[in-house]
DRENTORRO-914859 format. One record per residue (C-alpha): residue number from 1; x, y, z. Coordinates in steps of 0.25 Angstrom, whole numbers, plus 5000, padded with zeros to 4 digits. Example, Ala and Ser with C-alpha at 12.3 -4.5 7.8 and 13.67 -1.06 7.14 Angstrom:
# residues 2
[1,[5049,4982,5031]]
[2,[5055,4996,5029]]
//
This chain:
# residues 580
[1,[5000,5000,5000]]
[2,[5006,5014,4996]]
[3,[5005,5026,5005]]
[4,[4994,5035,5003]]
[5,[4997,5049,4997]]
[6,[4985,5055,5003]]
[7,[4989,5064,5015]]
[8,[4982,5062,5028]]
[9,[4971,5072,5032]]
[10,[4981,5078,5042]]
[11,[4990,5082,5031]]
[12,[4989,5097,5029]]
[13,[4991,5096,5014]]
[14,[4979,5086,5014]]
[15,[4970,5096,5022]]
[16,[4973,5107,5012]]
[17,[4967,5098,5001]]
[18,[4954,5095,5008]]
[19,[4942,5103,5003]]
[20,[4939,5115,5011]]
[21,[4934,5129,5008]]
[22,[4949,5133,5005]]
[23,[4951,5120,4997]]
[24,[4938,5117,4990]]
[25,[4936,5103,4983]]
[26,[4941,5102,4969]]
[27,[4931,5105,4958]]
[28,[4928,5095,4947]]
[29,[4936,5097,4935]]
[30,[4923,5101,4927]]
[31,[4920,5112,4937]]
[32,[4934,5117,4936]]
[33,[4934,5117,4921]]
[34,[4921,5124,4921]]
[35,[4925,5135,4930]]
[36,[4938,5137,4923]]
[37,[4930,5138,4910]]
[38,[4921,5149,4915]]
[39,[4934,5156,4921]]
[40,[4941,5156,4908]]
[41,[4930,5161,4899]]
[42,[4934,5170,4887]]
[43,[4922,5177,4882]]
[44,[4919,5174,4867]]
[45,[4932,5165,4866]]
[46,[4924,5153,4861]]
[47,[4916,5161,4851]]
[48,[4928,5167,4845]]
[49,[4936,5154,4844]]
[50,[4924,5147,4837]]
[51,[4923,5158,4827]]
[52,[4938,5158,4824]]
[53,[4939,5143,4823]]
[54,[4926,5141,4815]]
[55,[4927,5153,4806]]
[56,[4938,5148,4797]]
[57,[4929,5137,4793]]
[58,[4917,5145,4789]]
[59,[4919,5146,4774]]
[60,[4922,5131,4773]]
[61,[4909,5128,4781]]
[62,[4902,5133,4768]]
[63,[4912,5127,4758]]
[64,[4912,5113,4765]]
[65,[4897,5112,4762]]
[66,[4900,5108,4748]]
[67,[4897,5094,4752]]
[68,[4885,5084,4750]]
[69,[4884,5081,4765]]
[70,[4878,5095,4766]]
[71,[4866,5091,4759]]
[72,[4861,5079,4767]]
[73,[4866,5086,4780]]
[74,[4857,5098,4776]]
[75,[4845,5089,4773]]
[76,[4847,5080,4786]]
[77,[4849,5092,4795]]
[78,[4837,5100,4790]]
[79,[4827,5088,4792]]
[80,[4833,5084,4805]]
[81,[4833,5099,4810]]
[82,[4820,5105,4805]]
[83,[4810,5094,4807]]
[84,[4813,5090,4821]]
[85,[4814,5105,4825]]
[86,[4800,5107,4820]]
[87,[4795,5095,4827]]
[88,[4802,5099,4840]]
[89,[4795,5112,4839]]
[90,[4781,5106,4836]]
[91,[4778,5106,4851]]
[92,[4783,5120,4853]]
[93,[4775,5125,4841]]
[94,[4762,5119,4846]]
[95,[4764,5122,4860]]
[96,[4769,5137,4860]]
[97,[4763,5141,4846]]
[98,[4775,5150,4845]]
[99,[4783,5142,4836]]
[100,[4781,5136,4822]]
[101,[4788,5128,4812]]
[102,[4794,5141,4806]]
[103,[4801,5145,4819]]
[104,[4808,5131,4819]]
[105,[4812,5133,4805]]
[106,[4817,5147,4807]]
[107,[4825,5143,4820]]
[108,[4832,5132,4812]]
[109,[4835,5141,4800]]
[110,[4841,5151,4810]]
[111,[4850,5141,4817]]
[112,[4855,5135,4804]]
[113,[4858,5149,4798]]
[114,[4865,5154,4810]]
[115,[4874,5142,4813]]
[116,[4877,5138,4799]]
[117,[4881,5152,4795]]
[118,[4887,5157,4808]]
[119,[4889,5145,4817]]
[120,[4903,5138,4820]]
[121,[4896,5124,4820]]
[122,[4887,5124,4808]]
[123,[4886,5108,4809]]
[124,[4877,5110,4822]]
[125,[4862,5111,4817]]
[126,[4853,5120,4826]]
[127,[4838,5121,4826]]
[128,[4826,5119,4835]]
[129,[4828,5108,4845]]
[130,[4820,5099,4854]]
[131,[4826,5105,4867]]
[132,[4823,5120,4863]]
[133,[4809,5116,4859]]
[134,[4807,5110,4873]]
[135,[4813,5123,4879]]
[136,[4804,5132,4871]]
[137,[4792,5124,4875]]
[138,[4795,5123,4889]]
[139,[4797,5139,4889]]
[140,[4783,5140,4883]]
[141,[4777,5130,4894]]
[142,[4784,5138,4905]]
[143,[4780,5152,4900]]
[144,[4767,5150,4894]]
[145,[4761,5144,4907]]
[146,[4766,5156,4915]]
[147,[4756,5167,4918]]
[148,[4758,5179,4909]]
[149,[4767,5171,4900]]
[150,[4775,5179,4890]]
[151,[4776,5178,4875]]
[152,[4783,5165,4872]]
[153,[4792,5169,4861]]
[154,[4796,5182,4868]]
[155,[4799,5174,4880]]
[156,[4807,5164,4872]]
[157,[4814,5175,4865]]
[158,[4820,5179,4878]]
[159,[4823,5165,4882]]
[160,[4831,5164,4869]]
[161,[4838,5178,4871]]
[162,[4843,5173,4885]]
[163,[4847,5160,4879]]
[164,[4855,5167,4868]]
[165,[4862,5177,4878]]
[166,[4867,5164,4886]]
[167,[4871,5158,4872]]
[168,[4880,5170,4869]]
[169,[4885,5171,4883]]
[170,[4889,5156,4882]]
[171,[4896,5158,4869]]
[172,[4903,5170,4873]]
[173,[4908,5164,4886]]
[174,[4913,5151,4879]]
[175,[4903,5142,4888]]
[176,[4902,5133,4876]]
[177,[4916,5128,4881]]
[178,[4908,5120,4891]]
[179,[4904,5110,4880]]
[180,[4917,5103,4882]]
[181,[4910,5096,4894]]
[182,[4899,5091,4885]]
[183,[4901,5076,4881]]
[184,[4894,5065,4875]]
[185,[4886,5063,4888]]
[186,[4879,5076,4887]]
[187,[4877,5075,4871]]
[188,[4872,5061,4871]]
[189,[4862,5064,4883]]
[190,[4857,5076,4876]]
[191,[4856,5069,4863]]
[192,[4849,5058,4869]]
[193,[4839,5068,4875]]
[194,[4837,5075,4861]]
[195,[4835,5061,4855]]
[196,[4824,5058,4864]]
[197,[4818,5072,4863]]
[198,[4817,5069,4848]]
[199,[4810,5056,4851]]
[200,[4800,5062,4860]]
[201,[4797,5073,4851]]
[202,[4794,5063,4840]]
[203,[4784,5056,4849]]
[204,[4778,5070,4853]]
[205,[4776,5073,4838]]
[206,[4768,5061,4837]]
[207,[4760,5061,4849]]
[208,[4756,5076,4847]]
[209,[4749,5071,4834]]
[210,[4742,5060,4842]]
[211,[4735,5070,4851]]
[212,[4732,5081,4841]]
[213,[4730,5074,4828]]
[214,[4720,5064,4823]]
[215,[4723,5049,4826]]
[216,[4726,5046,4811]]
[217,[4735,5058,4810]]
[218,[4743,5054,4822]]
[219,[4745,5039,4817]]
[220,[4750,5045,4804]]
[221,[4760,5054,4812]]
[222,[4765,5042,4819]]
[223,[4767,5034,4806]]
[224,[4774,5045,4799]]
[225,[4783,5047,4811]]
[226,[4787,5032,4811]]
[227,[4789,5032,4796]]
[228,[4798,5044,4797]]
[229,[4806,5037,4809]]
[230,[4807,5024,4801]]
[231,[4811,5030,4788]]
[232,[4822,5038,4794]]
[233,[4827,5026,4802]]
[234,[4828,5018,4790]]
[235,[4836,5028,4782]]
[236,[4845,5029,4794]]
[237,[4847,5014,4796]]
[238,[4850,5013,4781]]
[239,[4860,5024,4782]]
[240,[4868,5016,4793]]
[241,[4867,5003,4786]]
[242,[4876,4996,4776]]
[243,[4865,4996,4765]]
[244,[4867,5004,4752]]
[245,[4878,5013,4748]]
[246,[4884,5022,4758]]
[247,[4879,5034,4750]]
[248,[4865,5029,4751]]
[249,[4866,5027,4766]]
[250,[4872,5041,4767]]
[251,[4860,5046,4759]]
[252,[4850,5039,4769]]
[253,[4858,5045,4781]]
[254,[4857,5059,4774]]
[255,[4843,5059,4769]]
[256,[4835,5048,4777]]
[257,[4829,5057,4787]]
[258,[4824,5068,4777]]
[259,[4819,5057,4768]]
[260,[4811,5051,4779]]
[261,[4805,5065,4783]]
[262,[4800,5067,4769]]
[263,[4795,5053,4766]]
[264,[4788,5052,4780]]
[265,[4781,5066,4777]]
[266,[4777,5062,4763]]
[267,[4771,5049,4769]]
[268,[4761,5058,4777]]
[269,[4755,5063,4764]]
[270,[4753,5049,4758]]
[271,[4740,5042,4758]]
[272,[4732,5040,4771]]
[273,[4744,5046,4778]]
[274,[4740,5060,4772]]
[275,[4725,5058,4775]]
[276,[4729,5057,4790]]
[277,[4734,5071,4789]]
[278,[4746,5070,4799]]
[279,[4750,5082,4806]]
[280,[4761,5090,4800]]
[281,[4770,5102,4804]]
[282,[4763,5115,4807]]
[283,[4769,5126,4798]]
[284,[4765,5140,4797]]
[285,[4767,5150,4786]]
[286,[4781,5153,4779]]
[287,[4791,5160,4789]]
[288,[4779,5162,4798]]
[289,[4781,5162,4813]]
[290,[4771,5154,4822]]
[291,[4758,5161,4825]]
[292,[4762,5172,4814]]
[293,[4770,5179,4824]]
[294,[4782,5189,4821]]
[295,[4795,5182,4820]]
[296,[4802,5192,4829]]
[297,[4799,5189,4844]]
[298,[4800,5202,4852]]
[299,[4805,5195,4865]]
[300,[4809,5209,4870]]
[301,[4795,5212,4873]]
[302,[4794,5201,4883]]
[303,[4790,5205,4898]]
[304,[4803,5208,4906]]
[305,[4799,5197,4916]]
[306,[4799,5186,4906]]
[307,[4813,5190,4901]]
[308,[4820,5185,4914]]
[309,[4811,5173,4914]]
[310,[4816,5169,4900]]
[311,[4831,5169,4905]]
[312,[4831,5155,4912]]
[313,[4824,5149,4899]]
[314,[4835,5156,4891]]
[315,[4845,5149,4900]]
[316,[4839,5135,4898]]
[317,[4839,5138,4883]]
[318,[4854,5142,4884]]
[319,[4857,5129,4892]]
[320,[4850,5120,4881]]
[321,[4856,5127,4869]]
[322,[4870,5127,4876]]
[323,[4869,5112,4877]]
[324,[4861,5108,4865]]
[325,[4867,5117,4854]]
[326,[4881,5114,4859]]
[327,[4879,5099,4860]]
[328,[4873,5099,4846]]
[329,[4885,5106,4841]]
[330,[4894,5096,4848]]
[331,[4887,5084,4842]]
[332,[4887,5090,4828]]
[333,[4902,5091,4830]]
[334,[4903,5078,4837]]
[335,[4916,5070,4837]]
[336,[4911,5060,4827]]
[337,[4911,5071,4816]]
[338,[4925,5074,4810]]
[339,[4923,5089,4810]]
[340,[4935,5098,4806]]
[341,[4929,5112,4809]]
[342,[4929,5118,4823]]
[343,[4916,5121,4830]]
[344,[4911,5133,4838]]
[345,[4902,5131,4850]]
[346,[4903,5145,4856]]
[347,[4900,5153,4843]]
[348,[4889,5144,4840]]
[349,[4883,5145,4853]]
[350,[4883,5160,4852]]
[351,[4876,5159,4838]]
[352,[4866,5150,4845]]
[353,[4863,5161,4855]]
[354,[4860,5170,4842]]
[355,[4850,5160,4836]]
[356,[4843,5158,4850]]
[357,[4841,5173,4851]]
[358,[4836,5174,4836]]
[359,[4826,5162,4839]]
[360,[4820,5170,4851]]
[361,[4819,5183,4842]]
[362,[4811,5176,4831]]
[363,[4804,5166,4840]]
[364,[4809,5153,4835]]
[365,[4815,5141,4843]]
[366,[4829,5143,4846]]
[367,[4838,5133,4838]]
[368,[4850,5126,4843]]
[369,[4859,5114,4840]]
[370,[4851,5101,4836]]
[371,[4854,5087,4841]]
[372,[4854,5078,4833]]
[373,[4853,5087,4821]]
[374,[4867,5093,4823]]
[375,[4875,5080,4823]]
[376,[4866,5075,4812]]
[377,[4870,5087,4803]]
[378,[4885,5084,4806]]
[379,[4883,5069,4803]]
[380,[4876,5072,4790]]
[381,[4889,5080,4786]]
[382,[4898,5069,4789]]
[383,[4907,5064,4777]]
[384,[4909,5049,4778]]
[385,[4921,5041,4774]]
[386,[4927,5027,4775]]
[387,[4935,5021,4786]]
[388,[4939,5007,4790]]
[389,[4931,5001,4802]]
[390,[4945,4998,4809]]
[391,[4946,5013,4809]]
[392,[4934,5014,4817]]
[393,[4939,5004,4827]]
[394,[4951,5012,4829]]
[395,[4942,5024,4833]]
[396,[4943,5032,4820]]
[397,[4928,5032,4819]]
[398,[4919,5038,4829]]
[399,[4910,5028,4837]]
[400,[4901,5038,4843]]
[401,[4886,5039,4840]]
[402,[4883,5049,4828]]
[403,[4871,5057,4825]]
[404,[4861,5053,4815]]
[405,[4863,5056,4800]]
[406,[4869,5044,4794]]
[407,[4872,5036,4807]]
[408,[4886,5035,4812]]
[409,[4898,5041,4806]]
[410,[4904,5027,4804]]
[411,[4896,5017,4796]]
[412,[4900,5003,4789]]
[413,[4900,5003,4774]]
[414,[4904,4989,4773]]
[415,[4908,4978,4782]]
[416,[4917,4966,4781]]
[417,[4913,4956,4792]]
[418,[4925,4948,4789]]
[419,[4936,4958,4791]]
[420,[4928,4968,4799]]
[421,[4932,4979,4791]]
[422,[4922,4989,4786]]
[423,[4922,5002,4779]]
[424,[4916,5013,4787]]
[425,[4910,5027,4784]]
[426,[4916,5037,4794]]
[427,[4915,5052,4796]]
[428,[4927,5058,4789]]
[429,[4922,5073,4788]]
[430,[4910,5082,4791]]
[431,[4905,5093,4781]]
[432,[4906,5104,4790]]
[433,[4898,5116,4784]]
[434,[4887,5126,4786]]
[435,[4878,5123,4774]]
[436,[4870,5112,4779]]
[437,[4866,5119,4792]]
[438,[4862,5131,4784]]
[439,[4855,5124,4773]]
[440,[4846,5116,4783]]
[441,[4843,5129,4790]]
[442,[4839,5136,4776]]
[443,[4830,5124,4774]]
[444,[4823,5128,4787]]
[445,[4821,5142,4781]]
[446,[4815,5136,4768]]
[447,[4805,5128,4776]]
[448,[4799,5141,4781]]
[449,[4795,5145,4767]]
[450,[4780,5142,4763]]
[451,[4782,5130,4754]]
[452,[4792,5122,4762]]
[453,[4784,5126,4775]]
[454,[4772,5119,4769]]
[455,[4780,5107,4766]]
[456,[4785,5107,4780]]
[457,[4771,5107,4785]]
[458,[4768,5094,4778]]
[459,[4778,5086,4787]]
[460,[4770,5077,4796]]
[461,[4773,5078,4811]]
[462,[4774,5063,4812]]
[463,[4787,5064,4803]]
[464,[4793,5073,4813]]
[465,[4790,5063,4824]]
[466,[4797,5052,4816]]
[467,[4809,5062,4814]]
[468,[4810,5065,4828]]
[469,[4810,5050,4831]]
[470,[4821,5047,4821]]
[471,[4830,5058,4825]]
[472,[4828,5054,4840]]
[473,[4832,5040,4837]]
[474,[4843,5043,4828]]
[475,[4849,5052,4838]]
[476,[4847,5042,4849]]
[477,[4854,5031,4841]]
[478,[4867,5040,4840]]
[479,[4867,5045,4855]]
[480,[4878,5040,4864]]
[481,[4868,5036,4875]]
[482,[4861,5027,4865]]
[483,[4874,5021,4861]]
[484,[4878,5018,4875]]
[485,[4864,5011,4878]]
[486,[4866,5003,4865]]
[487,[4879,4999,4869]]
[488,[4874,4994,4883]]
[489,[4862,4986,4876]]
[490,[4870,4980,4864]]
[491,[4875,4966,4864]]
[492,[4890,4968,4869]]
[493,[4895,4958,4858]]
[494,[4889,4967,4847]]
[495,[4895,4980,4852]]
[496,[4908,4985,4845]]
[497,[4920,4981,4852]]
[498,[4926,4995,4850]]
[499,[4915,5002,4857]]
[500,[4921,5010,4868]]
[501,[4909,5008,4877]]
[502,[4915,4994,4879]]
[503,[4926,5000,4887]]
[504,[4915,5006,4897]]
[505,[4909,4998,4908]]
[506,[4894,4995,4905]]
[507,[4890,5000,4918]]
[508,[4896,5014,4915]]
[509,[4890,5014,4901]]
[510,[4876,5012,4908]]
[511,[4879,5023,4918]]
[512,[4884,5033,4908]]
[513,[4872,5030,4899]]
[514,[4862,5031,4912]]
[515,[4868,5045,4915]]
[516,[4865,5050,4901]]
[517,[4851,5044,4901]]
[518,[4848,5050,4915]]
[519,[4852,5064,4909]]
[520,[4844,5061,4897]]
[521,[4832,5057,4905]]
[522,[4833,5070,4914]]
[523,[4833,5079,4902]]
[524,[4822,5071,4895]]
[525,[4813,5071,4908]]
[526,[4814,5086,4911]]
[527,[4810,5090,4896]]
[528,[4797,5082,4899]]
[529,[4794,5092,4911]]
[530,[4790,5106,4913]]
[531,[4805,5108,4917]]
[532,[4809,5106,4903]]
[533,[4815,5120,4903]]
[534,[4827,5114,4911]]
[535,[4831,5103,4902]]
[536,[4843,5111,4896]]
[537,[4849,5111,4910]]
[538,[4848,5096,4911]]
[539,[4855,5095,4897]]
[540,[4866,5104,4901]]
[541,[4868,5096,4914]]
[542,[4873,5084,4906]]
[543,[4886,5091,4905]]
[544,[4890,5093,4920]]
[545,[4883,5079,4922]]
[546,[4893,5073,4913]]
[547,[4905,5081,4918]]
[548,[4903,5081,4933]]
[549,[4894,5068,4936]]
[550,[4898,5057,4926]]
[551,[4913,5057,4929]]
[552,[4910,5054,4944]]
[553,[4902,5042,4940]]
[554,[4910,5028,4939]]
[555,[4915,5030,4925]]
[556,[4930,5030,4921]]
[557,[4935,5041,4912]]
[558,[4937,5030,4901]]
[559,[4923,5026,4902]]
[560,[4918,5041,4902]]
[561,[4927,5043,4890]]
[562,[4920,5032,4882]]
[563,[4905,5035,4887]]
[564,[4907,5050,4885]]
[565,[4915,5060,4877]]
[566,[4916,5073,4870]]
[567,[4905,5076,4860]]
[568,[4914,5082,4850]]
[569,[4928,5081,4846]]
[570,[4939,5089,4852]]
[571,[4940,5097,4839]]
[572,[4925,5101,4842]]
[573,[4926,5103,4857]]
[574,[4938,5113,4855]]
[575,[4928,5124,4853]]
[576,[4923,5122,4867]]
[577,[4937,5120,4873]]
[578,[4939,5106,4871]]
[579,[4934,5093,4877]]
[580,[4933,5094,4893]]
//
């Protein structure tokens, strides 16, 4: 037995090290880093650095768009952005009577125009999301039930103004550097939540018709939603199979979902389906606001007492957008994508404050980064090349889950079961440009014209329900939580021998997954209550939960490195000070 190096309690040197008012206990490293971060703030440093690093690539962002990948990326992003945005807002439209389809289209156009023309991260798609719809509806429920309630749009205008000011302060003081603490734990949990919100809204789209439409029309709505879901899933399955030529499979991946929407909508006007008169999207006149109101919201005319009441709602909006938009940007520039142009989180968050202010000024839902549409956009711009399967086993091919589009970044093209050699399609580049984002936004503006608005009004709501289900299931299949659950349930003999999860104790995989599911359940539960205004705080709490609590649980550093990790590559994270 060796002698102990710990001095006895009577040793004066030891007494000096005991916690006391003069010698407080040491702070956790995370707390020290956060305090050091705030003490070393250099105002506007992040914005200036983003502009300097991204500015030299602005011209190439346009010239690099001369690539076929931009065409399917535009189509896929448009359909996956605008229709869920409209469907998300249906509840808000019917409840508040203050918004319409025109407001959703204009919001999406504004976001696309600002971020594609002036943004530092044009790959990130912004639009109307489910969380902002929940927040706006909760604001209406809270304010409308108050005696002497104010004008809703004027009140929301102040909410958005307070939120915009907090956005600008955040960008100016470089608070986006806190994103270095955001890991796959937070992103997977939030993505899991968004996926289930999609599934829930799909169900709500159907049940709303059951209660408000004739029974025959409701049955047709259910049938159309199932046709949409099945057709899109078939296209997706074929794009990931070994059937047909690889160009045909890529076509299925690029255009399968748009074709499914058009085909399912067309079936609604065929034979007895048409006689059932299924419910369609509510549209008004061209470029016409809901209720024929003026587009300018005079929020400055709101009573002074309500201006202060709007501030906590503005804080909730800021918390939601800080996490939602920045995580969308991180996922759009994930480590599985071979990007070569630098990001700009601080500058883009400043721009998000501008779009939030404009949204309140013209009375439209505030846009922000979309999940899963943002990573879908990047995925659709991926250029695939060939690689040997042995390269994948050496770690040259990412094994992480990937967003929808054409499935994973690596797919077998042919297999030799004797030699176990296979040619693989892997991501070799991404077409980093601004045109696809701008083009899908311009298409939203075109939809506001009379003829196209009429066509939009022909789309059955059941098709949107099926689209929700498809996008929710597609996002779930690529989520890290789903991957861990699948690993736990799968026959161990059928799992890949190179799967890094084999190096983690099964009990620790179960514990880590359970923590993620509990966090997801807490977020989902609060959204279903009148306290839904507080759900952004629950979402933001995922970051300190991961940094402060999870490392204290019985995980080894090696296990946590496998179960969790940085969302984006060190190249991308350099914009926020690197990986923590």
